[in-house]
N, C-alpha and C positions, 0 to 999 in steps of 0.2 A: 716878867718877874725875874730878878737876878738870881743866878744859881749860887749856892753856898760854895765858895772855892775850897778845893782840896789842897793841902799843903804839900803832900808827897804823893808819889805814885804807889799807892797801896791797893788792897783789894777793893776798898770803897771807891777809890778813884777809877778803877777799871769799870766798876758797875756804873758809875756816873757817866764816864766817857761813852760807854756803849749806849746808854739810854739817850744821851744828848745827840750822838751820831745818828741814831735811828730817827729821832725827831727831826733833825736837820735834813736828812735824806728824804724823809717823808714830805717835807716842804718842797724840796728841790726835785723830787722824782719826776714829775710830769715835765718840768723844764728840761731835764737831762734826757728823758725818753724822746722828747720832740726833736733832739739834736743829733741822734745817732744815725750816721750815714756811712761810716768807714770802719772796717771794710765791708760790713753787711748792714744794709739799711733796714734793720728789723725793729728799730725804735724801742729797745727794752733795756738800755744801759742803766737808767735810773732805777727801774724796777729790779734789775739784777743786783745792783748794789744794795738796795733797800732790803731785799730778801736775804742777802748774805749777812748783813748786819743784824737783821731780825733773828736769824738763827743763832748768831753769837750772843745776842741779848738773852734769848731763851736759855742757852746753856749756862750763862753766868747767873741768871736768876735761879736756876735749878740748884746750883752750888750753894747759894745763900739760903734757899728754902730747905735744902737737906741739912745744913748746919742748924737752922732754926728748929727742925724736928729733933735733931740729936740733943740740943741744949734746952728745948722747951720754950725758947723765945718765940714770940710771934714773928712771922715772916716780915722782913723789912725793918726789924728793930735795929739792925746793924747800920742802916743807912745814916750817913752823916757823922758816924763815929770813927775814930781811929780803930781799925781792925787789928787787934793785937792779941795779947795773951788771953786765950779762951774766949775772945769776943767775936769771932767770925772766921771765915775761910782765910787761908794765907794768900799772899800775893801770887805764889806759884799756882795755887789751886784756881784762883780767879782768872789769871791770864791763860792758864792751860785750858780752862773751859771756854774762854773767849775764842782762842785759836781753833779748838776742836769744833765748836759750834759753827764758826765761819767755814771751816773746811767741809763739813758734811752738808752745809746748806748753801755752798757757793753756787751762784748762777751765772752763766755766760762767762766770757773771757774776763770782763772787768771784775766780776765778783770773785772769780778764781784768783786773779792777781791780788785783789784786796785781801783774800784769805791768806795768801802767802806773806803779804806784808805784815798781817797781824801775827802770823806764826813766827816770822823772823823776830818781831818785837818781843813776843812771848819767850822765845828761846833765851834771850839775854836777861829779861826781867825775872825769869824763873830758874836761872842757871845756878842758883845756890850762892849764898852771899858771904861765906866766911873768907873768901879771897877776892881781891880786886881783879877786875878785868883789865888787862894791860894792853895798851895801844902803842902806836909808834913813839909816843913821847912819854910813856909811863902810864901809871894807873889813870883810867879814863872814867871809871864809874863803878858802882857797886850796889848790891842789894844789902841794906843795913839791917841786920838782925840782932844788933847789940842792945844792951840796956842803955837807956837814955838817963844820964846822971841827974837831969833836972827833975824828972817826975817819976822815975822808976818804971815807966812804961816800956814794954818789950816791943821794939819797932820791927816791922816787917814791911819795908818799903824801899823804893829806889829814889834817889835824888836827881838833881839836874844832870850831872855827868853820866849817871846810869841811863837816863833817858836819851842823851846824845848818842851813846853807844848803841842803844836799842834801835833808834831810828836809822843809824848807819847800817846795822846788820839787816834790818827789814828791807831797805832799798836794795842791798846787794843780793839777798836771797831771792827777792822777787825777780830781779834781772836774770839770775841763774835759772829760774824756773821756765823762762820763755825761750822757745827753741831759736827764734830769730828776732832778737830785740832790735828795735829801731828808735831813733830819737824823735822827739816831738810827741811823745805819748805819756801815759801815766808813769812809765818807768823814769822818764826824764824828770817829771814833777817830783817823784819820790826821791830821786838822787839829789835834786836841788834842795829839797827839804832837809835832807841829811847834811848837805854841805853847809847850809845856813845854821843848822843846829850846832855843828862842830865849831862854828865861830862865836857861839853865844856863851857867855859866862852867867853864872847865877843858878837859881833854882829851876824847878820844873816849869814854872810859869814863863820864865824868860826863854827857856829852851823851846817851849811850845810856840811862843809868839814868833821866835826867829824861824822855826820850821814852817809855820804857816805863811809868813811873809815870803820866805824863799820859794815855797811851792806856788804861791799866787803869782809871783813875778815870772817863774818858769812857765807856768801855764799860759801867760800872756804871750810868750815868745814861741810857743809850739808851732804856729803857722810858718815861722821862718825855717823850721827844721823839717817839716813834712809837706811835700808838694801838694798833696790832696787838700790839706788844710789851707795852704797859701792860696790855692786857686779859689776856694770857697770863701776865703776871708774870715775864717773861724778858728776856734781853739779846740783842743782835745776834750771830749766829754768824760772819758775815764779819769783824766787828770782833774777835771772840774769836780768830780765826785770825791777824789782824794783831798782836794782843798777843803771841801765841805766837812770831811771827817776831821781834818786837822783844825779847822775852826772850832769844832766841838771839843777838841783837846785843849785849846786855849780857854774855852769857857769853863772846862773842868777845873783848871788851876787858877783862873782869875775871877770867876764868877760872872763874867759877861762875854758874850760872843763878840768877835771882832766886827767892827763896823764894815758893812758891805760897801763896795764902790757904787757910784751912781749907775743907774740902769741906762743901757743904750736905747736909742729910739727903735721902735719896731719897723720892720720893712725888709726888703730884699737884702741878701747877704752883701755886706759892704766890703771894700778892699781891706786887706789884712791890716794896713796901717792904721785903721780906725779902731782896732780891737785890742789894744794893749796899753799899758801905761806909759810906754812911749806911745801905747796904743789904746788906752781907754779901758772900759769896763771888762772885768773878768767874771767874778762871782755873780754879779748882777746883770750880766749881758742877756739880752732878750733871746728866747728859745730859737728864733729863726736865724740867729747868728752864732750859735754854739753848735759845733758838730764834732764828730770823731769819737772813737772809742778804743780801738785796740792798741796793744802795745807791741805790735809786730806787723810786718807786711808779708805778702804771700811768697816772696822769694828774696834772697839776699841781694840780688842785683837790682831790685826795685822796679822790675818790669810791670808789676801790678800795684804799684804804690798808690795809684789813684783809686784803688778799691773797686775796680770794675772787673767782672769775671771772677770765677772761683767755684769751689765745690758746692754741692747742692745740699749737704746735710751738716748739721752741728751734732756732734756726739759727745755726751758727757756721762761719766760714771764714776762712782767710788770704787776703789780697788784695794783689796787686801793682797799685798805682795811684798817680796823681799827686795832690797835695794838693787841687787844685781839684775833681777828680772825686770825691774822698772827701767834700768839703763837700756836694756835691749828693747823694751817696749817703746821708749822714746825714739830710737832709731827707726823702728818699723813704722810707727805712726807718722814720723816726719817724712818718710818716703811715700806714705799713702795720701797725705793732704797737707794742709797748712794751718795757721793759727793755733799751733800746738802749745799748750801750757800744761805742765804736770807739776802739781804742788803736793806737799805733805811730807811724810816720813814716819819712822817708827812703825812701819808695816801698813799704814793707811794712807792712801793717795787719792787725789782728785784729778781726773783726767778730762781735758777739754781739747777737741780737735775738730776742724772742718774737713770733710772728705766727700767724695762721690760714692764710695762703697762703704756704707754704714756698717754692714755685716762684717766686713773685714776688720774694721776698727774695733768692734766688739770681740771678734774672735782673737784679735791680738791681745786684748785684755784677759780673755779666758786662758790663753797660753801663759800669760805672765802671773796670774793668780786667780782671785775670785772677784769678778766685777759684779756690782749690784747698784741699785738705784739708777738704772740705765735710762737716759733720756735722749731720744733721737728727734730732732726737729728739722723738718724740711723748710728751706728758706723761702720757698714760694714759687711763683710762676717763672718758668724760663730761667733767666740769669739769676743766680743766687745772690748776686751783689747789686741788683738794681736798686735805684732809689724808690722812695714811696711814690713819687710823682710818676715814675715809669711803670708801676704795677697797676693792673686793672683792679678796681676795688672788688672785694669779695662780698656778695650779697648776704645780709644777715638772715639767719633762720628765724622762724617765728618763735619757736620754743625749744629749750634745751634743759637737761638735767645735769647738775654738777654734784658729784658725790665724793665724799672722803671714804676710802676703803683701806682696810688694814693689811692686805696682802696681795701679792701679784695675781694669785688665782682669782680672787674676787674682782680685781681690777679688770681682768679679761672678761669675766662674766658681766660686769656692769657695762663695759665698753661694747660688748656684743648687743646689749639691750639699748645702745645708743647714748649712754651717759658719758660725759666728760669726767674723768676721774682724777683724784689727787691721792697719791699713795702716802699713807701714814705708817711709817716703819715703827717697830717697837721702840719706845722711848724717844721718838722723833715726831711729835705731832706737828701738823702743818700750821703755819702762822697765817694771820689774816691776809697779809699781802699775797701769799701763795694762793689762797682761795679767790681773791680778787683777780689774780692772773688767770686762774682757771675759768672764771666767769667770762673774762675777755676772750680766752681761747674758744669758748663755746660759741661766741659770735652770734648771739640770739637776742631778740627783743625782749623775750620773757625767759626767766631762768628759775627753776625749782632747785633749791640748795638743800642737800641732805648731809649733815655733818656726821651722822652715824656714831656719835660719841657724846655722852653727856658733858664731858669736860670741854668739848669744843663749842658748846652752845654760844658763849659770849664771843669767841673768836669768829664764829660763823655770822653772828649778828653784826659785828663790826664790818665784816667783809660785805655783807648784804647792803649795809648802809652806804658804804663806799661805792658799790656798784650802782646803787640807785642815783647817786649824784652824777654818774656818768650816763644816765639816761636809760638804764636797763631796769625793767620791772622784775623784781626779785621776790620770791616767796620762800621763806625759811621754814622747813618742816623739821621740828626738833627731834629727829630720830636719834636714839641713844645707842643703837647697835647696828652693825651692818646687816643683820637679818631683818631688822625693821625696814631698812632701806630697800632690801630685796622685795619685801612685801609691797612697799610703796611703788617701786619701779614696775612691778607686775601689773598694776592697774593704771599705769600712766598712759594717757591717750592724748597725743599732741593735737588731734583734731577737735577736742572739746574746748569749750570756753576755759580760759585760764583759771578763773575762780573755781569752776566745777572740777577741773582736773586736780587742783591743789586740795580741795575738800576730799575727793576720793582717795588721793594718795595719803593724806593725813589720817583718814579713817582707817585705811589698811595698815598703816604703821602703828597706830594706836591700838589696834586689835591684835597685835603680835607681841606676846610676852617674849622676853629674851633672857638668855643665860650664857654663861661661859664657864669653862673648866680650865684652870690655870695652876701654876705651881708657885707657892709662896717663896719670896726671895729672902725674907728675914722673919724673925719671931715678932708677932704683934697681936694686939687685941682685935677681935672681930665680933660681929653680931652673933656668931655661932660659937664663940669661945676663943681661947688662946690657940694660935697656930704656931708651928715651928717652921724654920727654914726648910724647904724641901717638901712640906706637906702639899697634898693636892686639894685645891679649893674649888668648890662649886658655888658660883654666884648666880642668884636669881634676881632679875630686875635691879642689878647693881649692888646687892647686899650679899655677903657671905652666908650661905645657907647650909653648906655641908663641908666638913673637914675630914679628909681621909688620907689613905696612903696609896690606893690603887685608882688609876685614871678611869678604867671602865666601870668600877663599882661606884665611884663618885658621879660619873656621867649618868649612870642608870638611875641613881637616887634623885638627881636633879630632874631628869626627864619625868620620872614618876610624880614628883611634886608639881611640876608644871601641868601635866596632863590630868591631874586630879580635878582641876577646874574645867576640864573639857578642852576640846581642840579638834581641828579638822586636818591640819597639815603640819608636819614636823620638818623643819629645815635644819640640817646638820652641815657645818662648815669645818672641815678638818684642817688643822695646822700641820706643818711639816713634821713636827716632833710628836704628834699624836700616834699612839699604837695603831698598827694597821688593822687590828681586829675590832677596834672600838665601834666603827661604823656598822659593821655587820652584826655585832651583838645588839646594838641599839635598834637597828631595823627589825631584827627578829623579835625583840621584846615588844615593839609597837604592834607588829602583826599578831602576836600571840595574845596580848593583854588589852589592846585597844582597837575594837572593831571600827571600821570605816574611817580610820585615820591613815592618811598617806604620809610617806617619808621621801624626802629628796636630799641627796648628798652632793656637796660641792667640795672641791679642794681649794683651800685658801692660800696655801704657800706659807711664807714667813710672816705670820699674822700676830705673833705675840702669844695669844691664848692657844692652848692645845685644841680646844673645841669651842665653837659657837653654836648655840641652840636657839631656834626660834619655834614658837608654837602659835599658829593662827587659829 
């Protein structure tokens, strides 16, 4: 079905582009995953790009949803309309959300570079539009916020020249973020897109078409620039992902996606001369003939340009730090390893590096500022840069549990119990692609999925359905809180028949009432009355039951209401911001007032809520 074209690059166009990019990467994900061999053959380039864009989409949708709440419009009412005076978020808000979402959700080196491309684009589009951006030959583009004399509408959009400037800045900022850029990678493709856009005249549609064609032509020539690709007779996978995103940009402004080239025949990798338009297919090339991912090589001299040999760990984290500290961090990490990409700004950075000493990479982040959402991945057996064919296959486990957890403390607790965890930071719920990735990491024939959040039920269901298409038997237990997940995990027995195990875990979760104590962020109506910003709220089974001013008092009231219906075990999970005395007070209250009821206390870390309570 044809997409309704957007005339200008406004907030609605940002939303449309993000959605179309996610859909396109979803279709291409497996193809791009299958081609990832340089410099690390971990087969996840397509997934990383998909998850990065999925995070950007979630952030953009949150901006539109927040506007709908403020104005009373139903979510999605802005779609397809010019977002202007009082009708929706501004262009700056939309592109800012897109860039921030991509930054915090970036995965792998390809996702990290894509996040910086989107950030560079956003910096121009949101740069304030009262003055023109000036290039070498004069004004090159602007964000138009003036009144349109034809219809009186207040415009908040960028035109073709503005898009040209944004694409140029995106390409340059991405190249600057890579420690050792090399040609024949996604950076080359981005630069070619910007060059082609510079030569285009006309509106956003014409500029987008030119950028896409330039990128596609550059992708086809990447084997001529990178020896590893030339030897394999293939093109760069990260660049292929960028071409996919630019095709979505064309569809945003024209209503139709560009026609893909004819597919190449399947079979062993062919000579490079068969893979470009002087060499044949690019976007539609078969998975066994598309390879490559990274925008850098392991050293400037090119000794490791074939992608063989290298560090054992991939280290990724978000970092809150000042610019000067990040400059020092770049130097230290560059000395520790390779594949270094640091993107971001304004105090928030995304760090990606391959090293042998993962601890030293994290310590460097601690010295620079506050690292969090730390992910450390071991590349596998022996040589970290071996191809899939060289790695011995890892045998699947019979059964595994995959659980979403709201804090680092609970992540450790669940992991100790044998679960594969997905960390859900406050305001950053995992997307379905992330849950599917966790199911793959569990590497089991049977998986029990615990979303531990009522809002994640549909996301988890979509992930379960996707995993089933990949041959994994998945059972979704609709746990609505991490304390219900703890109860389910406590009765989990991998040796039982799968159906029996699922029934036992479901029963244990269903027999656990749950509550949380949190702080209201703004004034609102609740089932317990009107609350003000800063009030302490006690929620029982998802509904506000208590409004107060003291955390301990509210927690005690919540616990009394829950135990009024009986119970045998109370589980308390303390967040980092909870008062130190609250756990001791509640434990004493249970001992004194409720005979034969046991209490167990866990530290949850940065979990959003001050306190989680479970009563079994």
